[in-house]
All heavy atoms as a GROMACS GRO file, in nm:
protein
  582
    1MET      N    1  -1.211  -4.906  -1.912
    1MET     CA    2  -1.158  -4.799  -1.993
    1MET      C    3  -1.229  -4.659  -1.961
    1MET      O    4  -1.158  -4.568  -1.952
    1MET     CB    5  -1.194  -4.840  -2.141
    1MET     CG    6  -1.155  -4.730  -2.244
    1MET     SD    7  -0.976  -4.746  -2.266
    1MET     CE    8  -0.960  -4.639  -2.408
    2MET      N    9  -1.359  -4.673  -1.941
    2MET     CA   10  -1.425  -4.548  -1.900
    2MET      C   11  -1.382  -4.491  -1.766
    2MET      O   12  -1.378  -4.374  -1.750
    2MET     CB   13  -1.586  -4.582  -1.910
    2MET     CG   14  -1.672  -4.476  -1.953
    2MET     SD   15  -1.616  -4.380  -2.098
    2MET     CE   16  -1.761  -4.295  -2.122
    3SER      N   17  -1.357  -4.576  -1.676
    3SER     CA   18  -1.311  -4.540  -1.537
    3SER      C   19  -1.178  -4.462  -1.541
    3SER      O   20  -1.156  -4.365  -1.472
    3SER     CB   21  -1.314  -4.651  -1.457
    3SER     OG   22  -1.207  -4.738  -1.488
    4TRP      N   23  -1.088  -4.499  -1.642
    4TRP     CA   24  -0.958  -4.428  -1.653
    4TRP      C   25  -0.980  -4.293  -1.705
    4TRP      O   26  -0.917  -4.192  -1.659
    4TRP     CB   27  -0.856  -4.514  -1.739
    4TRP     CG   28  -0.803  -4.630  -1.670
    4TRP    CD1   29  -0.835  -4.770  -1.688
    4TRP    CD2   30  -0.718  -4.632  -1.567
    4TRP    NE1   31  -0.768  -4.850  -1.612
    4TRP    CE2   32  -0.688  -4.769  -1.522
    4TRP    CE3   33  -0.641  -4.536  -1.490
    4TRP    CZ2   34  -0.601  -4.800  -1.424
    4TRP    CZ3   35  -0.568  -4.569  -1.387
    4TRP    CH2   36  -0.541  -4.709  -1.365
    5ILE      N   37  -1.065  -4.282  -1.803
    5ILE     CA   38  -1.102  -4.148  -1.867
    5ILE      C   39  -1.169  -4.062  -1.763
    5ILE      O   40  -1.128  -3.945  -1.750
    5ILE     CB   41  -1.179  -4.163  -1.996
    5ILE    CG1   42  -1.101  -4.238  -2.097
    5ILE    CG2   43  -1.230  -4.022  -2.034
    5ILE    CD1   44  -1.182  -4.267  -2.213
    6SER      N   45  -1.257  -4.115  -1.683
    6SER     CA   46  -1.321  -4.039  -1.581
    6SER      C   47  -1.225  -3.995  -1.471
    6SER      O   48  -1.227  -3.878  -1.423
    6SER     CB   49  -1.437  -4.127  -1.517
    6SER     OG   50  -1.492  -4.055  -1.413
    7LEU      N   51  -1.126  -4.087  -1.433
    7LEU     CA   52  -1.026  -4.046  -1.342
    7LEU      C   53  -0.930  -3.943  -1.384
    7LEU      O   54  -0.911  -3.844  -1.310
    7LEU     CB   55  -0.953  -4.174  -1.299
    7LEU     CG   56  -0.827  -4.158  -1.201
    7LEU    CD1   57  -0.889  -4.108  -1.074
    7LEU    CD2   58  -0.760  -4.286  -1.182
    8ALA      N   59  -0.898  -3.950  -1.510
    8ALA     CA   60  -0.809  -3.857  -1.572
    8ALA      C   61  -0.879  -3.712  -1.578
    8ALA      O   62  -0.826  -3.608  -1.550
    8ALA     CB   63  -0.770  -3.899  -1.716
    9LEU      N   64  -1.010  -3.720  -1.613
    9LEU     CA   65  -1.080  -3.585  -1.625
    9LEU      C   66  -1.094  -3.526  -1.483
    9LEU      O   67  -1.082  -3.404  -1.467
    9LEU     CB   68  -1.219  -3.608  -1.681
    9LEU     CG   69  -1.215  -3.628  -1.834
    9LEU    CD1   70  -1.362  -3.669  -1.884
    9LEU    CD2   71  -1.174  -3.499  -1.903
   10THR      N   72  -1.122  -3.618  -1.380
   10THR     CA   73  -1.134  -3.560  -1.242
   10THR      C   74  -0.989  -3.505  -1.191
   10THR      O   75  -0.987  -3.393  -1.134
   10THR     CB   76  -1.166  -3.682  -1.150
   10THR    OG1   77  -1.297  -3.732  -1.196
   10THR    CG2   78  -1.184  -3.630  -1.008
   11LEU      N   79  -0.891  -3.568  -1.229
   11LEU     CA   80  -0.751  -3.523  -1.196
   11LEU      C   81  -0.724  -3.389  -1.256
   11LEU      O   82  -0.670  -3.296  -1.203
   11LEU     CB   83  -0.644  -3.622  -1.221
   11LEU     CG   84  -0.643  -3.743  -1.127
   11LEU    CD1   85  -0.541  -3.845  -1.177
   11LEU    CD2   86  -0.619  -3.707  -0.989
   12LEU      N   87  -0.763  -3.373  -1.389
   12LEU     CA   88  -0.739  -3.249  -1.456
   12LEU      C   89  -0.823  -3.139  -1.401
   12LEU      O   90  -0.787  -3.028  -1.380
   12LEU     CB   91  -0.782  -3.270  -1.610
   12LEU     CG   92  -0.682  -3.341  -1.690
   12LEU    CD1   93  -0.733  -3.368  -1.832
   12LEU    CD2   94  -0.546  -3.271  -1.699
   13ARG      N   95  -0.949  -3.172  -1.357
   13ARG     CA   96  -1.033  -3.066  -1.288
   13ARG      C   97  -0.972  -3.022  -1.151
   13ARG      O   98  -0.972  -2.900  -1.128
   13ARG     CB   99  -1.177  -3.124  -1.267
   13ARG     CG  100  -1.259  -3.133  -1.392
   13ARG     CD  101  -1.402  -3.173  -1.368
   13ARG     NE  102  -1.480  -3.195  -1.488
   13ARG     CZ  103  -1.519  -3.309  -1.527
   13ARG    NH1  104  -1.526  -3.413  -1.445
   13ARG    NH2  105  -1.589  -3.324  -1.644
   14ILE      N  106  -0.933  -3.127  -1.077
   14ILE     CA  107  -0.863  -3.089  -0.947
   14ILE      C  108  -0.737  -3.003  -0.975
   14ILE      O  109  -0.724  -2.902  -0.914
   14ILE     CB  110  -0.831  -3.210  -0.876
   14ILE    CG1  111  -0.965  -3.285  -0.828
   14ILE    CG2  112  -0.742  -3.180  -0.754
   14ILE    CD1  113  -0.943  -3.423  -0.766
   15THR      N  114  -0.660  -3.034  -1.078
   15THR     CA  115  -0.541  -2.962  -1.108
   15THR      C  116  -0.582  -2.814  -1.145
   15THR      O  117  -0.509  -2.723  -1.103
   15THR     CB  118  -0.461  -3.023  -1.217
   15THR    OG1  119  -0.426  -3.159  -1.176
   15THR    CG2  120  -0.331  -2.958  -1.256
   16ASN      N  121  -0.678  -2.804  -1.232
   16ASN     CA  122  -0.720  -2.679  -1.274
   16ASN      C  123  -0.769  -2.593  -1.152
   16ASN      O  124  -0.748  -2.474  -1.145
   16ASN     CB  125  -0.840  -2.690  -1.380
   16ASN     CG  126  -0.868  -2.559  -1.428
   16ASN    OD1  127  -0.793  -2.474  -1.464
   16ASN    ND2  128  -1.006  -2.539  -1.449
   17GLN      N  129  -0.836  -2.649  -1.054
   17GLN     CA  130  -0.889  -2.575  -0.944
   17GLN      C  131  -0.772  -2.531  -0.864
   17GLN      O  132  -0.771  -2.421  -0.808
   17GLN     CB  133  -0.984  -2.667  -0.864
   17GLN     CG  134  -1.122  -2.683  -0.925
   17GLN     CD  135  -1.210  -2.771  -0.855
   17GLN    OE1  136  -1.166  -2.849  -0.765
   17GLN    NE2  137  -1.349  -2.769  -0.879
   18ILE      N  138  -0.678  -2.621  -0.845
   18ILE     CA  139  -0.557  -2.586  -0.758
   18ILE      C  140  -0.478  -2.466  -0.830
   18ILE      O  141  -0.439  -2.370  -0.762
   18ILE     CB  142  -0.466  -2.703  -0.741
   18ILE    CG1  143  -0.545  -2.798  -0.649
   18ILE    CG2  144  -0.332  -2.655  -0.687
   18ILE    CD1  145  -0.462  -2.940  -0.636
   19MET      N  146  -0.463  -2.468  -0.962
   19MET     CA  147  -0.392  -2.375  -1.032
   19MET      C  148  -0.481  -2.230  -1.021
   19MET      O  149  -0.414  -2.130  -1.003
   19MET     CB  150  -0.379  -2.406  -1.182
   19MET     CG  151  -0.292  -2.530  -1.200
   19MET     SD  152  -0.120  -2.505  -1.144
   19MET     CE  153  -0.060  -2.388  -1.272
   20THR      N  154  -0.604  -2.240  -1.036
   20THR     CA  155  -0.686  -2.123  -1.026
   20THR      C  156  -0.674  -2.061  -0.887
   20THR      O  157  -0.655  -1.937  -0.870
   20THR     CB  158  -0.837  -2.155  -1.060
   20THR    OG1  159  -0.844  -2.204  -1.179
   20THR    CG2  160  -0.925  -2.034  -1.037
   21TRP      N  161  -0.680  -2.154  -0.782
   21TRP     CA  162  -0.666  -2.101  -0.639
   21TRP      C  163  -0.525  -2.030  -0.624
   21TRP      O  164  -0.515  -1.922  -0.562
   21TRP     CB  165  -0.676  -2.222  -0.552
   21TRP     CG  166  -0.655  -2.187  -0.399
   21TRP    CD1  167  -0.740  -2.122  -0.320
   21TRP    CD2  168  -0.536  -2.202  -0.331
   21TRP    NE1  169  -0.682  -2.103  -0.198
   21TRP    CE2  170  -0.558  -2.147  -0.197
   21TRP    CE3  171  -0.408  -2.252  -0.366
   21TRP    CZ2  172  -0.452  -2.153  -0.099
   21TRP    CZ3  173  -0.316  -2.258  -0.268
   21TRP    CH2  174  -0.335  -2.205  -0.135
   22ALA      N  175  -0.428  -2.095  -0.673
   22ALA     CA  176  -0.288  -2.038  -0.663
   22ALA      C  177  -0.278  -1.909  -0.724
   22ALA      O  178  -0.209  -1.812  -0.675
   22ALA     CB  179  -0.185  -2.141  -0.714
   23ARG      N  180  -0.334  -1.891  -0.844
   23ARG     CA  181  -0.329  -1.771  -0.922
   23ARG      C  182  -0.397  -1.658  -0.842
   23ARG      O  183  -0.359  -1.546  -0.839
   23ARG     CB  184  -0.387  -1.785  -1.065
   23ARG     CG  185  -0.384  -1.668  -1.146
   23ARG     CD  186  -0.233  -1.622  -1.176
   23ARG     NE  187  -0.240  -1.502  -1.254
   23ARG     CZ  188  -0.156  -1.396  -1.246
   23ARG    NH1  189  -0.052  -1.414  -1.160
   23ARG    NH2  190  -0.169  -1.297  -1.320
   24GLU      N  191  -0.520  -1.700  -0.788
   24GLU     CA  192  -0.591  -1.595  -0.715
   24GLU      C  193  -0.512  -1.553  -0.583
   24GLU      O  194  -0.513  -1.436  -0.552
   24GLU     CB  195  -0.721  -1.654  -0.664
   24GLU     CG  196  -0.826  -1.670  -0.775
   24GLU     CD  197  -0.948  -1.749  -0.735
   24GLU    OE1  198  -0.962  -1.797  -0.619
   24GLU    OE2  199  -1.042  -1.757  -0.821
   25ARG      N  200  -0.439  -1.643  -0.515
   25ARG     CA  201  -0.362  -1.611  -0.403
   25ARG      C  202  -0.252  -1.510  -0.450
   25ARG      O  203  -0.223  -1.422  -0.382
   25ARG     CB  204  -0.303  -1.741  -0.340
   25ARG     CG  205  -0.407  -1.825  -0.283
   25ARG     CD  206  -0.449  -1.809  -0.149
   25ARG     NE  207  -0.493  -1.678  -0.118
   25ARG     CZ  208  -0.610  -1.645  -0.065
   25ARG    NH1  209  -0.695  -1.720  -0.028
   25ARG    NH2  210  -0.648  -1.517  -0.046
   26GLU      N  211  -0.194  -1.544  -0.571
   26GLU     CA  212  -0.084  -1.459  -0.615
   26GLU      C  213  -0.131  -1.318  -0.642
   26GLU      O  214  -0.068  -1.222  -0.614
   26GLU     CB  215  -0.025  -1.517  -0.741
   26GLU     CG  216   0.090  -1.445  -0.807
   26GLU     CD  217   0.142  -1.519  -0.932
   26GLU    OE1  218   0.095  -1.626  -0.966
   26GLU    OE2  219   0.226  -1.452  -1.003
   27LEU      N  220  -0.250  -1.312  -0.712
   27LEU     CA  221  -0.301  -1.175  -0.736
   27LEU      C  222  -0.338  -1.090  -0.621
   27LEU      O  223  -0.310  -0.978  -0.608
   27LEU     CB  224  -0.425  -1.186  -0.823
   27LEU     CG  225  -0.394  -1.244  -0.972
   27LEU    CD1  226  -0.526  -1.268  -1.041
   27LEU    CD2  227  -0.317  -1.139  -1.047
   28ILE      N  228  -0.390  -1.170  -0.514
   28ILE     CA  229  -0.422  -1.102  -0.382
   28ILE      C  230  -0.287  -1.054  -0.320
   28ILE      O  231  -0.293  -0.934  -0.281
   28ILE     CB  232  -0.495  -1.204  -0.285
   28ILE    CG1  233  -0.643  -1.220  -0.345
   28ILE    CG2  234  -0.500  -1.150  -0.150
   28ILE    CD1  235  -0.710  -1.329  -0.273
   29SER      N  236  -0.186  -1.132  -0.319
   29SER     CA  237  -0.072  -1.089  -0.267
   29SER      C  238  -0.010  -0.965  -0.335
   29SER      O  239   0.041  -0.881  -0.285
   29SER     CB  240   0.030  -1.214  -0.272
   29SER     OG  241   0.160  -1.170  -0.223
   30GLU      N  242  -0.013  -0.970  -0.479
   30GLU     CA  243   0.036  -0.862  -0.550
   30GLU      C  244  -0.045  -0.732  -0.510
   30GLU      O  245   0.007  -0.626  -0.504
   30GLU     CB  246   0.024  -0.880  -0.693
   30GLU     CG  247   0.124  -0.981  -0.743
   30GLU     CD  248   0.103  -1.030  -0.890
   30GLU    OE1  249   0.024  -0.968  -0.965
   30GLU    OE2  250   0.176  -1.121  -0.935
   31GLY      N  251  -0.176  -0.749  -0.492
   31GLY     CA  252  -0.255  -0.637  -0.449
   31GLY      C  253  -0.218  -0.584  -0.314
   31GLY      O  254  -0.207  -0.454  -0.298
   32TYR      N  255  -0.186  -0.667  -0.217
   32TYR     CA  256  -0.136  -0.626  -0.092
   32TYR      C  257   0.000  -0.549  -0.104
   32TYR      O  258   0.013  -0.439  -0.047
   32TYR     CB  259  -0.114  -0.741   0.007
   32TYR     CG  260  -0.246  -0.800   0.068
   32TYR    CD1  261  -0.264  -0.937   0.085
   32TYR    CD2  262  -0.364  -0.715   0.098
   32TYR    CE1  263  -0.380  -0.989   0.133
   32TYR    CE2  264  -0.477  -0.771   0.144
   32TYR     CZ  265  -0.486  -0.908   0.161
   32TYR     OH  266  -0.599  -0.969   0.208
   33ASP      N  267   0.084  -0.605  -0.186
   33ASP     CA  268   0.214  -0.546  -0.208
   33ASP      C  269   0.198  -0.410  -0.266
   33ASP      O  270   0.270  -0.307  -0.230
   33ASP     CB  271   0.307  -0.635  -0.294
   33ASP     CG  272   0.353  -0.755  -0.226
   33ASP    OD1  273   0.338  -0.773  -0.102
   33ASP    OD2  274   0.404  -0.846  -0.296
   34LYS      N  275   0.106  -0.394  -0.362
   34LYS     CA  276   0.086  -0.259  -0.418
   34LYS      C  277   0.028  -0.163  -0.322
   34LYS      O  278   0.073  -0.047  -0.321
   34LYS     CB  279  -0.011  -0.273  -0.540
   34LYS     CG  280  -0.036  -0.147  -0.613
   34LYS     CD  281  -0.116  -0.164  -0.737
   34LYS     CE  282  -0.150  -0.030  -0.805
   34LYS     NZ  283  -0.252  -0.040  -0.903
   35ALA      N  284  -0.066  -0.204  -0.244
   35ALA     CA  285  -0.119  -0.118  -0.141
   35ALA      C  286  -0.015  -0.070  -0.035
   35ALA      O  287  -0.011   0.048  -0.007
   35ALA     CB  288  -0.238  -0.185  -0.076
   36ILE      N  289   0.066  -0.165   0.009
   36ILE     CA  290   0.178  -0.129   0.091
   36ILE      C  291   0.266  -0.024   0.034
   36ILE      O  292   0.307   0.066   0.097
   36ILE     CB  293   0.253  -0.257   0.140
   36ILE    CG1  294   0.160  -0.337   0.234
   36ILE    CG2  295   0.376  -0.223   0.217
   36ILE    CD1  296   0.213  -0.479   0.262
   37ALA      N  297   0.301  -0.040  -0.097
   37ALA     CA  298   0.385   0.038  -0.166
   37ALA      C  299   0.329   0.189  -0.180
   37ALA      O  300   0.404   0.277  -0.159
   37ALA     CB  301   0.426  -0.010  -0.312
   38GLU      N  302   0.195   0.188  -0.205
   38GLU     CA  303   0.123   0.317  -0.224
   38GLU      C  304   0.125   0.389  -0.083
   38GLU      O  305   0.149   0.517  -0.078
   38GLU     CB  306  -0.008   0.295  -0.272
   38GLU     CG  307  -0.016   0.254  -0.418
   38GLU     CD  308  -0.154   0.219  -0.467
   38GLU    OE1  309  -0.250   0.222  -0.390
   38GLU    OE2  310  -0.161   0.201  -0.580
   39VAL      N  311   0.098   0.320   0.019
   39VAL     CA  312   0.098   0.381   0.168
   39VAL      C  313   0.238   0.426   0.200
   39VAL      O  314   0.253   0.541   0.245
   39VAL     CB  315   0.036   0.288   0.264
   39VAL    CG1  316   0.056   0.338   0.397
   39VAL    CG2  317  -0.107   0.265   0.238
   40SER      N  318   0.334   0.342   0.173
   40SER     CA  319   0.478   0.382   0.202
   40SER      C  320   0.517   0.507   0.123
   40SER      O  321   0.585   0.601   0.177
   40SER     CB  322   0.568   0.269   0.169
   40SER     OG  323   0.536   0.154   0.242
   41GLN      N  324   0.473   0.513  -0.001
   41GLN     CA  325   0.512   0.635  -0.084
   41GLN      C  326   0.439   0.762  -0.018
   41GLN      O  327   0.498   0.870  -0.008
   41GLN     CB  328   0.463   0.618  -0.224
   41GLN     CG  329   0.496   0.742  -0.312
   41GLN     CD  330   0.450   0.721  -0.458
   41GLN    OE1  331   0.358   0.632  -0.484
   41GLN    NE2  332   0.509   0.799  -0.555
   42SER      N  333   0.319   0.737   0.013
   42SER     CA  334   0.237   0.858   0.072
   42SER      C  335   0.305   0.903   0.203
   42SER      O  336   0.326   1.025   0.230
   42SER     CB  337   0.100   0.804   0.103
   42SER     OG  338   0.027   0.908   0.184
   43ILE      N  339   0.353   0.814   0.291
   43ILE     CA  340   0.423   0.849   0.410
   43ILE      C  341   0.550   0.910   0.380
   43ILE      O  342   0.584   1.014   0.447
   43ILE     CB  343   0.449   0.713   0.496
   43ILE    CG1  344   0.312   0.665   0.550
   43ILE    CG2  345   0.546   0.750   0.609
   43ILE    CD1  346   0.324   0.530   0.616
   44LEU      N  347   0.625   0.860   0.283
   44LEU     CA  348   0.759   0.921   0.247
   44LEU      C  349   0.732   1.072   0.196
   44LEU      O  350   0.805   1.166   0.236
   44LEU     CB  351   0.829   0.842   0.143
   44LEU     CG  352   0.957   0.897   0.086
   44LEU    CD1  353   1.059   0.899   0.199
   44LEU    CD2  354   1.007   0.804  -0.016
   45ILE      N  355   0.635   1.089   0.115
   45ILE     CA  356   0.601   1.223   0.062
   45ILE      C  357   0.568   1.314   0.182
   45ILE      O  358   0.616   1.426   0.195
   45ILE     CB  359   0.487   1.224  -0.029
   45ILE    CG1  360   0.536   1.164  -0.163
   45ILE    CG2  361   0.432   1.364  -0.061
   45ILE    CD1  362   0.423   1.136  -0.268
   46LYS      N  363   0.484   1.268   0.272
   46LYS     CA  364   0.453   1.349   0.389
   46LYS      C  365   0.573   1.379   0.480
   46LYS      O  366   0.593   1.483   0.536
   46LYS     CB  367   0.335   1.279   0.466
   46LYS     CG  368   0.206   1.279   0.404
   46LYS     CD  369   0.101   1.203   0.480
   46LYS     CE  370  -0.032   1.198   0.399
   46LYS     NZ  371  -0.127   1.111   0.467
   47THR      N  372   0.654   1.279   0.491
   47THR     CA  373   0.779   1.294   0.573
   47THR      C  374   0.866   1.394   0.509
   47THR      O  375   0.926   1.473   0.584
   47THR     CB  376   0.844   1.158   0.596
   47THR    OG1  377   0.755   1.066   0.655
   47THR    CG2  378   0.961   1.171   0.684
   48THR      N  379   0.888   1.386   0.375
   48THR     CA  380   0.972   1.477   0.314
   48THR      C  381   0.909   1.624   0.320
   48THR      O  382   0.985   1.717   0.348
   48THR     CB  383   0.979   1.441   0.164
   48THR    OG1  384   1.033   1.306   0.154
   48THR    CG2  385   1.078   1.532   0.086
   49ALA      N  386   0.782   1.636   0.303
   49ALA     CA  387   0.724   1.766   0.322
   49ALA      C  388   0.733   1.815   0.455
   49ALA      O  389   0.757   1.937   0.479
   49ALA     CB  390   0.575   1.755   0.272
   50GLY      N  391   0.721   1.729   0.563
   50GLY     CA  392   0.726   1.765   0.701
   50GLY      C  393   0.878   1.810   0.731
   50GLY      O  394   0.890   1.909   0.811
   51LYS      N  395   0.973   1.743   0.682
   51LYS     CA  396   1.111   1.783   0.700
   51LYS      C  397   1.137   1.918   0.641
   51LYS      O  398   1.206   2.010   0.705
   51LYS     CB  399   1.203   1.687   0.629
   51LYS     CG  400   1.219   1.554   0.703
   51LYS     CD  401   1.318   1.457   0.635
   51LYS     CE  402   1.323   1.324   0.708
   51LYS     NZ  403   1.420   1.240   0.643
   52ALA      N  404   1.076   1.938   0.523
   52ALA     CA  405   1.094   2.080   0.461
   52ALA      C  406   1.027   2.189   0.545
   52ALA      O  407   1.092   2.294   0.560
   52ALA     CB  408   1.040   2.081   0.323
   53ILE      N  409   0.914   2.159   0.604
   53ILE     CA  410   0.840   2.257   0.683
   53ILE      C  411   0.927   2.287   0.813
   53ILE      O  412   0.946   2.395   0.848
   53ILE     CB  413   0.692   2.204   0.712
   53ILE    CG1  414   0.610   2.208   0.592
   53ILE    CG2  415   0.635   2.291   0.828
   53ILE    CD1  416   0.480   2.138   0.600
   54MET      N  417   0.969   2.173   0.864
   54MET     CA  418   1.044   2.184   0.991
   54MET      C  419   1.182   2.267   0.974
   54MET      O  420   1.220   2.349   1.055
   54MET     CB  421   1.081   2.046   1.055
   54MET     CG  422   0.968   1.990   1.127
   54MET     SD  423   0.887   2.092   1.242
   54MET     CE  424   1.012   2.118   1.362
   55GLU      N  425   1.236   2.249   0.853
   55GLU     CA  426   1.368   2.333   0.823
   55GLU      C  427   1.324   2.479   0.821
   55GLU      O  428   1.405   2.563   0.862
   55GLU     CB  429   1.424   2.286   0.690
   55GLU     CG  430   1.492   2.149   0.693
   55GLU     CD  431   1.536   2.098   0.568
   55GLU    OE1  432   1.525   2.168   0.458
   55GLU    OE2  433   1.597   1.981   0.560
   56LYS      N  434   1.206   2.512   0.748
   56LYS     CA  435   1.173   2.645   0.752
   56LYS      C  436   1.132   2.698   0.882
   56LYS      O  437   1.172   2.813   0.919
   56LYS     CB  438   1.047   2.662   0.661
   56LYS     CG  439   1.073   2.640   0.516
   56LYS     CD  440   0.942   2.649   0.431
   56LYS     CE  441   0.972   2.625   0.282
   56LYS     NZ  442   0.847   2.636   0.200
   57VAL      N  443   1.068   2.625   0.958
   57VAL     CA  444   1.036   2.664   1.105
   57VAL      C  445   1.160   2.686   1.181
   57VAL      O  446   1.167   2.786   1.256
   57VAL     CB  447   0.933   2.570   1.172
   57VAL    CG1  448   0.919   2.598   1.325
   57VAL    CG2  449   0.797   2.571   1.102
   58ASN      N  450   1.252   2.595   1.175
   58ASN     CA  451   1.373   2.601   1.256
   58ASN      C  452   1.454   2.725   1.214
   58ASN      O  453   1.536   2.776   1.297
   58ASN     CB  454   1.457   2.473   1.236
   58ASN     CG  455   1.399   2.363   1.308
   58ASN    OD1  456   1.328   2.384   1.406
   58ASN    ND2  457   1.429   2.238   1.262
   59ALA      N  458   1.450   2.769   1.082
   59ALA     CA  459   1.517   2.897   1.040
   59ALA      C  460   1.454   3.012   1.084
   59ALA      O  461   1.505   3.125   1.081
   59ALA     CB  462   1.521   2.886   0.900
   60MET      N  463   1.331   3.011   1.146
   60MET     CA  464   1.256   3.127   1.185
   60MET      C  465   1.288   3.165   1.322
   60MET      O  466   1.329   3.080   1.400
   60MET     CB  467   1.100   3.106   1.175
   60MET     CG  468   1.042   3.074   1.044
   60MET     SD  469   0.879   3.013   1.041
   60MET     CE  470   0.789   3.169   1.051
   61SER      N  471   1.281   3.292   1.347
   61SER     CA  472   1.302   3.341   1.500
   61SER      C  473   1.172   3.298   1.574
   61SER      O  474   1.072   3.261   1.520
   61SER     CB  475   1.319   3.494   1.496
   61SER     OG  476   1.197   3.555   1.466
   62ASP      N  477   1.191   3.309   1.712
   62ASP     CA  478   1.079   3.269   1.803
   62ASP      C  479   0.958   3.362   1.771
   62ASP      O  480   0.843   3.315   1.769
   62ASP     CB  481   1.122   3.285   1.944
   62ASP     CG  482   1.216   3.170   1.984
   62ASP    OD1  483   1.227   3.070   1.921
   62ASP    OD2  484   1.283   3.182   2.090
   63GLU      N  485   0.984   3.492   1.745
   63GLU     CA  486   0.880   3.595   1.720
   63GLU      C  487   0.804   3.550   1.585
   63GLU      O  488   0.680   3.561   1.582
   63GLU     CB  489   0.929   3.731   1.708
   63GLU     CG  490   0.993   3.780   1.838
   63GLU     CD  491   1.136   3.733   1.871
   63GLU    OE1  492   1.201   3.691   1.780
   63GLU    OE2  493   1.161   3.731   1.992
   64GLU      N  494   0.879   3.513   1.492
   64GLU     CA  495   0.817   3.466   1.363
   64GLU      C  496   0.732   3.348   1.376
   64GLU      O  497   0.623   3.336   1.321
   64GLU     CB  498   0.920   3.454   1.248
   64GLU     CG  499   0.991   3.571   1.206
   64GLU     CD  500   1.113   3.537   1.115
   64GLU    OE1  501   1.194   3.435   1.137
   64GLU    OE2  502   1.136   3.615   1.022
   65VAL      N  503   0.776   3.250   1.447
   65VAL     CA  504   0.699   3.133   1.481
   65VAL      C  505   0.574   3.169   1.549
   65VAL      O  506   0.458   3.118   1.524
   65VAL     CB  507   0.786   3.024   1.560
   65VAL    CG1  508   0.696   2.908   1.601
   65VAL    CG2  509   0.901   2.976   1.480
   66ASP      N  510   0.587   3.250   1.658
   66ASP     CA  511   0.470   3.292   1.734
   66ASP      C  512   0.365   3.361   1.645
   66ASP      O  513   0.240   3.329   1.665
   66ASP     CB  514   0.509   3.381   1.850
   66ASP     CG  515   0.581   3.304   1.973
   66ASP    OD1  516   0.573   3.176   1.974
   66ASP    OD2  517   0.650   3.369   2.056
   67ALA      N  518   0.413   3.442   1.562
   67ALA     CA  519   0.322   3.525   1.476
   67ALA      C  520   0.247   3.423   1.378
   67ALA      O  521   0.134   3.435   1.355
   67ALA     CB  522   0.399   3.625   1.402
   68GLY      N  523   0.324   3.322   1.330
   68GLY     CA  524   0.269   3.230   1.241
   68GLY      C  525   0.170   3.145   1.310
   68GLY      O  526   0.060   3.121   1.251
   69LEU      N  527   0.191   3.107   1.435
   69LEU     CA  528   0.089   3.022   1.511
   69LEU      C  529  -0.029   3.104   1.546
   69LEU      O  530  -0.135   3.055   1.539
   69LEU     CB  531   0.158   2.966   1.636
   69LEU     CG  532   0.264   2.860   1.610
   69LEU    CD1  533   0.333   2.826   1.736
   69LEU    CD2  534   0.213   2.736   1.545
   70ARG      N  535  -0.007   3.234   1.580
   70ARG     CA  536  -0.128   3.316   1.608
   70ARG      C  537  -0.215   3.331   1.481
   70ARG      O  538  -0.339   3.340   1.495
   70ARG     CB  539  -0.082   3.460   1.653
   70ARG     CG  540  -0.062   3.459   1.808
   70ARG     CD  541  -0.041   3.603   1.853
   70ARG     NE  542   0.097   3.598   1.913
   70ARG     CZ  543   0.202   3.651   1.867
   70ARG    NH1  544   0.204   3.713   1.751
   70ARG    NH2  545   0.315   3.646   1.927
   71GLY      N  546  -0.152   3.332   1.364
   71GLY     CA  547  -0.225   3.336   1.242
   71GLY      C  548  -0.313   3.217   1.212
   71GLY      O  549  -0.414   3.221   1.139
   72LEU      N  550  -0.278   3.111   1.284
   72LEU     CA  551  -0.362   2.980   1.264
   72LEU      C  552  -0.476   2.976   1.358
   72LEU      O  553  -0.568   2.889   1.339
   72LEU     CB  554  -0.271   2.857   1.292
   72LEU     CG  555  -0.164   2.841   1.199
   72LEU    CD1  556  -0.070   2.721   1.246
   72LEU    CD2  557  -0.202   2.815   1.051
   73GLU      N  558  -0.478   3.058   1.468
   73GLU     CA  559  -0.599   3.056   1.560
   73GLU      C  560  -0.726   3.107   1.494
   73GLU      O  561  -0.725   3.203   1.414
   73GLU     CB  562  -0.561   3.145   1.679
   73GLU     CG  563  -0.445   3.092   1.763
   73GLU     CD  564  -0.420   3.196   1.884
   73GLU    OE1  565  -0.473   3.299   1.878
   73GLU    OE2  566  -0.335   3.151   1.964
   74PRO      N  567  -0.836   3.032   1.520
   74PRO     CA  568  -0.968   3.079   1.467
   74PRO      C  569  -1.012   3.210   1.530
   74PRO      O  570  -0.979   3.239   1.647
   74PRO     CB  571  -1.056   2.965   1.514
   74PRO     CG  572  -0.998   2.892   1.624
   74PRO     CD  573  -0.854   2.921   1.605
   75GLU      N  574  -1.067   3.295   1.453
   75GLU     CA  575  -1.124   3.426   1.501
   75GLU      C  576  -1.258   3.423   1.553
   75GLU      O  577  -1.331   3.340   1.537
   75GLU     CB  578  -1.106   3.530   1.399
   75GLU     CG  579  -0.964   3.551   1.346
   75GLU     CD  580  -0.953   3.655   1.228
   75GLU    OE1  581  -1.045   3.729   1.208
   75GLU    OE2  582  -0.839   3.644   1.171
   0.00000   0.00000   0.00000
């Protein structure tokens, strides 16, 4: 009788450990997914800003671009 109870408790402990491990894996995966989403959003924002800057630069004359670049040079 005692061996059946001991076996049942052992099986419950093993099941609990497996469930805990699976949940930890799930949380880690969710963390990776969140990090990837944040980096993707950052890239999208930078790309959108870059496109807007390029549109402004493309609308400028060569002289305006040269003047703007000269303004970036350290003195």
